[in-house]
C-alpha positions in Angstrom: 37.7 -67.9 -54.0 37.0 -65.1 -56.3 38.6 -61.8 -55.5 36.2 -58.9 -54.7 36.5 -56.3 -57.4 35.7 -52.8 -56.3 33.1 -51.4 -58.6 32.2 -48.3 -56.6 32.6 -46.8 -53.1 29.8 -46.3 -50.7 30.7 -44.5 -47.5 34.3 -45.4 -48.0 33.5 -49.1 -48.4 34.2 -51.1 -51.6 31.0 -52.5 -53.2 30.8 -55.1 -56.0 29.0 -54.7 -59.3 26.2 -57.0 -58.1 25.9 -54.9 -54.9 25.7 -51.8 -57.0 23.0 -53.3 -59.1 21.1 -54.3 -56.0 21.3 -50.7 -54.6 20.1 -49.3 -58.0 17.1 -51.7 -58.0 16.1 -50.8 -54.5 16.3 -47.1 -55.4 14.2 -47.7 -58.5 11.5 -49.6 -56.6 11.5 -47.0 -53.8 10.9 -44.3 -56.4 8.1 -46.3 -57.9 6.4 -46.7 -54.5 6.9 -43.0 -53.8 5.3 -42.0 -57.2 2.3 -44.4 -56.5 1.8 -42.9 -53.0 1.7 -39.4 -54.4 -0.8 -40.5 -57.1 -3.0 -42.0 -54.4 -2.8 -38.9 -52.3 -3.7 -36.7 -55.3 -6.7 -39.0 -55.9 -7.9 -38.7 -52.3 -7.5 -34.9 -52.3 -9.5 -34.7 -55.6 -12.3 -36.8 -54.2 -12.8 -35.5 -50.7 -12.9 -32.1 -49.1 -10.2 -30.9 -46.7 -12.7 -31.2 -43.8 -13.5 -34.8 -44.6 -9.8 -35.7 -44.9 -9.0 -34.0 -41.5 -12.0 -35.7 -39.8 -10.8 -39.1 -41.2 -7.2 -38.6 -40.1 -8.5 -37.6 -36.6 -10.7 -40.6 -36.3 -7.9 -43.0 -37.4 -5.6 -41.4 -34.9 -8.1 -41.7 -32.1 -8.8 -45.4 -33.0 -5.0 -46.2 -33.2 -4.5 -44.5 -29.8 -7.2 -46.6 -28.2 -5.9 -49.8 -29.7 -2.4 -49.0 -28.6 -3.6 -48.2 -25.1 -5.5 -51.5 -25.0 -2.5 -53.4 -26.2 -0.1 -51.8 -23.7 -2.4 -51.8 -20.6 -1.2 -55.1 -19.4 2.5 -54.2 -19.6 4.2 -53.6 -16.3 7.8 -52.8 -16.8 8.8 -53.0 -13.1 7.1 -56.4 -12.7 8.7 -57.7 -15.9 12.2 -56.4 -14.9 11.8 -58.1 -11.5 11.0 -61.4 -13.2 14.1 -61.1 -15.3 16.4 -60.8 -12.2 
């Protein structure tokens, strides 16, 4: 069995070179996604008025609230807990 060589320390734990590379790759891709998200936000802001954006966000929120309510209407925690006893 190959001995684990400590390449760096993360929160006091020893991490290998491959684990360090994996962390760096994840950070790189996270940064890429973040940049793409901000580009998309800038495109939306440039295309629509603040009022249109606010109305759209409001409508999406209302729709999501109704969908969540519909999905959770049939949940009865007391009844489910009784069934588990």
